[in-house]
N, C-alpha and C positions, 0 to 999 in steps of 0.2 A: 568749659567741660561739660557741662551738661548738655550743650547743642552735640556735642561729638558722641557721647553715648548713647543719646535719643536716637542718633542715623545709625550707629553700630548696631543696636538693639533692633531698629528696624530692619536694616540690612538682614540680620541674622533670621528674623521672623520671616523676611520674605525667600530667602534663601530655603528653609526647613520646608515651607509650602512648595515650593517650586521641585524640591526635590522627592516629594510625596504625591504629586498629581499631575495629570497630564494636563499639558498646553492646550489651550484649547485658544481659538482667535475667530470673529464674527465679524463679518465689514458690514459698514453701515456709512449714511449720508449724513451731512448736515446741510438742510435747506435756507436759504436766504431769500425771503419773500419781500416785496415792495413795490414801489414804484417812484421815481422822481416826477414833481409836479413843477409848472412854468406858471403857475397862477398868481397873480399881482397881489392877491391876500389869501392869508391862509388860517388854520386852526393854531394855535401855541400852547400845548397842555401837559402836564406832568405825566398823565395817565393818556394817553392814544396818540392820535397822529396829524397831520395835516389836514385831514379831512373828516376826522372823527373824533368822538369824546367817548372813553368807557367811565360809565358810573357804577361802582361795586354798590352792589343791595346786600351783599352779604348775606347772612342764614338769620332769619327772622322765625319767632317762634308765631304759630297761627293764631294764638291770642292778642298777641301784639299787633294785629292787621286792624288799623282803623278804616272807616269811610271816606269820602271824597270829601266831605264837609268837615270829617272831625280825625284826620289822619295822626298816626303815633309818629312823632317826629321826637325820637328819644336814639340815644345813642348807641348803636349795634342792633335797633329794631325798628328797621323798616325806613330808614333815614339814610339818604346818601346825597351829598352835594357835588354838585360839579362848580369848577372854578376855573376858567379858560382866558386865554385870549385872542381874541382878531388883530393881526398883523397885517399890515400892508406894505409894499416896498414902493408903492407911488401913489399920490394922492387919491384919496378914494371916498365915495359914499358907500357904505355897507349896511346893511339890513341882515338878520338871521330870523327866516320864519319856522315856526313847526310845519311838518306837512304829512301827517298820518294818514295812510290811506281808511278809508271809510270802515272797510272790511275788518280792521284792528282796530275797532274803537268802540267802547259802548259807554253807557249814562251822559247823553250828550256830548261826547266828543272828548269827555276829560279823564278816561280810563281808557289804557293802552292794555291791549288783551297780551299775558303772557304766554309764550311757547307757540305762536300763533294759531292759539287756539286748538291747538292738539290735546286731545283728552287719551287719558290711559297711566298705565300705571308708572309710578316714577313722575308723573308733571303733576305741578300744584294745581288746582282750580279755584272756583272763584274768589279768584284773586288776580288784580290788573297793577299796572303802576301809572301813578299819577303825579304831576310835576307841578311846582310851586314856584314863587317867585323868593320864597325864603321859607325857613323851617318855622318862622312866627305866621305863616299865612295860611289860611284853609280855603282860600279861594283857586281852584286849580284852572290849570290852562287849558283851554280849548286847542287838544292836541293836532287838530286839523288846518288850522289857522293863525294861531297865536304868535303874534312876537317876541322872540327871545331877546332881540334887540331892536329897536325902532331904530330908522333910518340915521347914521351919524358920518359924519365927516373925519377920515383920519388922515392926517399930514403922513407924508412916505417917510418910512422908518418907523413908525408911532403904531399904537396898539389901543386898543379897548378891550375892556375887562368885561365877562358877562358871566355871570351868577345864576344857578338855582338850586331847587332843592326837588328829591323826589321820594316818593315814601309807595309800599306797597298799598293799596286798599281794597276793599271788599268790592268783586263786580257783582257778587249773587245775590244782592241787596244785602240791607244791614243783617236782618235774621240768618243769613246764609254762612255757615263758617266755612273759610279755607281750607281747603285739604293738602298735607305735606307734599311736597318733591319740588322739584325744576321750576325756576320762576324768572326765566331768562325774556327779554322782548327789546327790540329795534325800533328807534321812533326816528324816521327821516326828518331832515332840515335843508333849507335852500338859502344858502349865504350867497345875498345878494349883490353884485360890486357895480358900481357905476362909476 
């Protein structure tokens, strides 16, 4: 009975709305974008796709941004972790190496610039992203050459797990406070398959 009443009530509301307003229509499109890969090994992540990992850094208060040597790893305050698998269809030896370009790095290759260094209103300043083996580590990776995954053998149909932690860190020095704004970064890597 309740389902019928709700349906009848909704029909009356819709009929009344249509009787008092002019109908308008707008044409639109739905776009589907992607690609099909034939690589023998690929990434399997709940967030990302076959060749990328998305790390949601969230919104962090500028007072909660630590330094490379003392990152703030607290829930919702500069901590984000990645947990994904490298899956191989055939037997393979795989490794995963970080490959940030020098122009995007500061502080001995341990801090990735945000927003490609764009300055201006709406963009965070004096902050970057550092990557660590875990949230209990204070040793940041060298983002130009560090291996997230040392060479490992993977049997056909099997996978190996890769994890890391990331934090927003001060890039303008310990005493230079970060400014608020968008803080996005992209860290290239190479998945080597042998």
